[in-house]
C-alpha positions as CSV (number, residue, x, y, z in Angstrom):
1,M,-5.8,-12.4,-6.1
2,H,-9.4,-11.3,-6.7
3,P,-10.3,-10.9,-10.4
4,A,-11.7,-7.5,-9.8
5,E,-8.4,-6.2,-8.4
6,R,-7.2,-4.9,-11.8
7,A,-10.4,-2.9,-12.3
8,A,-10.1,-1.4,-8.9
9,C,-6.8,0.2,-10.0
10,D,-8.6,2.4,-12.6
11,L,-9.9,5.5,-10.9
12,V,-12.7,7.8,-12.0
13,R,-12.0,11.5,-11.9
14,P,-14.5,13.8,-10.2
15,S,-17.1,15.5,-12.4
16,P,-16.8,19.3,-12.6
17,E,-20.5,19.7,-11.7
18,H,-19.9,18.1,-8.3
19,F,-17.8,21.0,-7.2
20,N,-19.2,24.1,-5.4
21,P,-18.1,27.3,-7.1
22,S,-19.5,29.3,-4.2
23,A,-17.3,27.6,-1.6
24,R,-15.3,30.0,0.5
25,L,-11.6,29.2,1.0
26,P,-9.0,31.2,2.9
27,H,-5.7,32.8,2.0
28,G,-6.3,32.9,-1.8
29,C,-7.0,29.2,-2.2
30,T,-9.6,28.3,-4.8
31,V,-11.9,25.4,-5.7
32,E,-9.9,24.9,-8.8
33,A,-6.7,24.5,-6.8
34,V,-8.3,21.8,-4.7
35,R,-9.7,20.1,-7.8
36,N,-6.2,20.0,-9.5
37,A,-4.7,18.6,-6.3
38,M,-7.3,15.9,-6.2
39,A,-6.6,15.0,-9.9
40,E,-2.9,14.7,-9.1
41,F,-3.5,12.4,-6.2
42,L,-5.7,10.1,-8.3
43,D,-3.0,10.0,-11.0
44,F,-0.5,9.1,-8.3
45,L,-2.6,6.4,-6.7
46,E,-3.6,4.9,-10.1
47,F,0.0,4.7,-11.2
48,I,1.2,3.1,-7.9
49,N,-1.7,0.6,-7.7
50,T,-1.3,-0.4,-11.4
51,Q,2.4,-1.1,-10.8
52,L,1.7,-3.0,-7.6
53,H,-0.9,-5.1,-9.4
54,S,1.5,-6.0,-12.2
55,R,3.7,-7.5,-9.5
56,Q,0.8,-9.4,-7.9
57,L,0.9,-7.1,-4.9
58,P,-2.1,-5.6,-3.0
59,R,-3.1,-2.0,-3.7
60,L,-1.6,0.7,-1.5
61,E,-4.8,1.2,0.5
62,C,-5.0,-2.6,1.1
63,F,-1.6,-3.2,2.8
64,L,-1.0,0.0,4.7
65,M,-2.6,0.6,8.1
66,P,-5.8,2.6,7.7
67,A,-4.4,5.6,9.6
68,T,-1.2,5.5,7.5
69,F,-3.2,5.6,4.2
70,S,-5.4,8.4,5.5
71,G,-2.3,10.3,6.4
72,I,-0.9,9.8,2.9
73,V,-4.1,11.3,1.4
74,G,-3.8,14.4,3.6
75,E,-0.1,14.8,3.2
76,F,-0.3,14.5,-0.6
77,M,-2.9,17.2,-0.7
78,S,-0.9,19.4,1.6
79,A,2.1,19.1,-0.7
80,T,0.1,19.6,-3.9
81,I,-2.4,22.4,-3.2
82,P,0.4,25.0,-3.0
83,K,1.4,24.0,-6.6
84,H,-1.9,25.5,-7.7
85,C,-2.2,28.2,-5.1
86,P,1.0,30.3,-4.7
87,T,-0.4,32.1,-1.7
88,L,-0.2,29.0,0.4
89,V,2.9,26.9,1.3
90,K,3.3,23.6,3.2
91,N,4.3,24.2,6.8
92,G,8.0,23.5,7.0
93,Y,8.0,22.8,10.7
94,H,8.0,19.1,11.6
95,N,4.5,18.2,12.8
96,G,3.7,21.9,12.7
97,H,0.1,23.2,12.8
98,P,-1.6,24.0,10.5
99,D,-0.5,22.0,7.5
100,L,-0.7,24.9,5.1
101,I,0.3,28.4,6.0
102,P,0.2,31.7,4.1
103,A,3.3,32.2,2.0
104,G,5.8,34.5,3.6
105,R,3.7,34.9,6.8
106,Y,6.1,33.0,9.1
107,E,9.9,33.0,9.1
108,R,11.2,30.4,6.6
109,D,7.6,29.3,6.0
110,A,7.7,27.2,9.2
111,V,5.7,27.5,12.4
112,Q,5.0,25.1,15.3
113,H,1.6,26.6,16.2
114,G,0.4,29.1,13.7
115,E,-2.7,31.2,14.0
116,Q,-3.3,31.3,10.2
117,G,-3.5,28.6,7.6
118,V,-5.4,25.4,6.7
119,E,-5.3,22.1,8.6
120,I,-6.0,19.2,6.2
121,K,-7.4,15.9,7.2
122,G,-8.0,12.7,5.2
123,S,-10.7,10.4,6.6
124,R,-12.7,7.4,5.6
125,Y,-15.6,8.8,7.6
126,L,-18.2,11.3,6.7
127,R,-18.5,12.8,10.2
128,G,-17.2,12.5,13.8
129,W,-13.7,13.5,12.8
130,Q,-10.9,13.6,15.4
131,G,-7.6,15.2,16.0
132,H,-5.0,15.7,18.7
133,N,-5.5,19.3,19.3
134,A,-8.6,21.4,20.0
135,E,-7.4,24.5,18.2
136,A,-9.0,27.4,16.4
137,A,-8.1,26.7,12.7
138,W,-9.5,26.5,9.2
139,L,-10.1,22.7,8.8
140,M,-10.4,21.0,5.4
141,V,-11.7,17.4,5.5
142,L,-11.1,15.0,2.6
143,A,-13.6,12.2,3.1
144,F,-13.0,9.2,0.8
145,E,-13.9,5.6,0.3
146,A,-11.2,2.9,-0.1
147,N,-10.7,-0.7,0.7
148,R,-8.8,-2.0,3.8
149,G,-6.5,-4.9,4.1
150,R,-9.1,-7.0,6.0
151,D,-11.8,-6.5,3.4
152,E,-11.1,-9.7,1.6
153,G,-11.8,-11.7,4.7
154,L,-15.0,-9.9,5.1
155,N,-16.1,-10.5,1.5
156,V,-16.0,-6.8,0.7
157,P,-15.2,-6.6,-3.1
158,P,-12.3,-4.6,-4.5
159,T,-13.5,-1.1,-5.0
160,P,-11.6,1.8,-6.6
161,F,-10.6,4.7,-4.3
162,R,-12.9,7.7,-4.7
163,F,-13.4,11.0,-2.9
164,L,-16.8,11.3,-1.3
165,K,-16.7,14.9,-0.2
166,I,-14.4,17.7,0.6
167,V,-15.6,20.3,3.2
168,G,-14.0,23.0,5.2
169,A,-14.5,26.0,7.5
170,K,-12.9,28.0,10.3
171,L,-13.4,26.2,13.6
172,E,-13.1,27.6,17.1
173,T,-11.8,25.8,20.1
174,T,-15.5,25.5,21.2
175,D,-16.1,23.4,18.1
176,W,-14.0,20.6,19.5
177,L,-14.6,18.3,22.5
178,F,-11.9,16.3,24.2
179,S,-12.4,12.5,24.5
180,G,-11.8,11.0,27.9
181,R,-9.9,7.9,28.7
182,S,-9.5,5.5,31.6
183,P,-6.5,5.8,34.0
184,T,-5.0,2.6,32.5
185,S,-5.5,3.5,28.9
186,R,-2.4,4.2,26.7
187,R,-4.5,5.7,24.0
188,T,-3.5,9.2,22.9
189,I,-6.0,11.8,24.1
190,T,-7.9,13.2,21.1
191,A,-10.5,15.8,20.4
192,S,-13.6,15.3,18.3
193,V,-15.4,17.8,16.1
194,T,-18.7,18.7,17.7
195,T,-22.1,19.0,15.9
196,T,-21.6,22.8,15.6
197,G,-18.2,22.3,14.0
198,F,-19.6,19.6,11.7
199,N,-22.4,22.0,10.6
200,K,-19.8,24.7,9.8
201,V,-17.7,22.6,7.5
202,E,-20.6,20.8,6.0
203,G,-22.3,24.1,5.1
204,N,-19.2,25.1,3.1
205,W,-18.8,22.1,0.9
206,I,-16.1,22.2,-1.8
207,Y,-16.8,18.8,-3.5
208,R,-19.6,16.3,-3.0
209,L,-20.3,13.1,-4.7
210,P,-24.1,12.7,-5.0
211,G,-25.5,10.3,-2.4
212,N,-22.6,10.8,0.0
213,S,-23.2,14.1,1.7
214,N,-23.1,12.9,5.2
215,G,-23.5,9.7,7.2
216,S,-23.8,8.0,10.6
217,E,-20.4,6.5,10.6
218,T,-17.9,8.3,12.8
219,E,-14.1,8.1,13.0
220,S,-12.5,5.7,15.4
221,T,-9.8,7.2,17.6
222,S,-7.1,4.8,16.5
223,E,-7.6,5.4,12.8
224,S,-7.6,9.2,13.2
225,T,-4.2,9.0,15.0
226,S,-2.1,5.9,14.9
227,G,-2.0,2.3,16.0
228,T,-4.4,-0.5,15.4
229,R,-7.9,0.6,14.4
230,T,-10.8,-0.3,16.6
231,D,-12.2,-3.4,14.9
232,R,-15.7,-3.3,13.6
233,K,-17.4,-4.8,10.6
234,R,-17.3,-2.6,7.5
235,R,-20.3,-2.3,5.2
236,A,-20.1,-3.1,1.6
237,P,-19.4,0.0,-0.6
238,R,-22.5,2.0,-1.5
239,T,-23.5,2.9,-5.0
240,P,-23.9,6.7,-5.5
241,K,-27.4,7.9,-6.3
242,S,-27.8,9.4,-9.7
């Protein structure tokens, strides 16, 4: 096991000055609620990875499929934000949309396709996000940096998980563009956030680590949904600008 693995289990908490007090969030949600949910996720991941390391096992982000780990980031935040924001609840409908809905708005706090709420997405990418549905919804994107299982073979050093930015805004169906596929493809049809959609969420940033406001990398279809991620070489982690 790489000697830096233990150090990669220790996570740094986001600095208060990197949050945007002017960010606009819907349904009574606050920047403080998002910040508290982020802190709980970091506590969770640090605890899990420290325990795994004590048993000579890879960190969580290193042995899960990339899409699975991204899903955990989003699901954890969906479950935790309502703890700090009583006006929102996690959608009780299996695979319901959006992930968070206004408390008491729908029967039993569950809806298959709701018109109100917040869809939450975890991603390793700073732009080019994808989803299964081109729906009008308030989208919150949690962009993060984390190792993958194949990093050791690519000589990418162990790096602690960190949030790079959290952005969000209300998107319309016109802010999505469906990706095509060949007649023989078995890939799930997905929709990508367009430039107009990106500008909307980027303009309403909630948290931003200096030096990581945007980027050229875009999300691969398979990592945003499920299955094996399109293989491409990953660059070494970047050092944030002071």
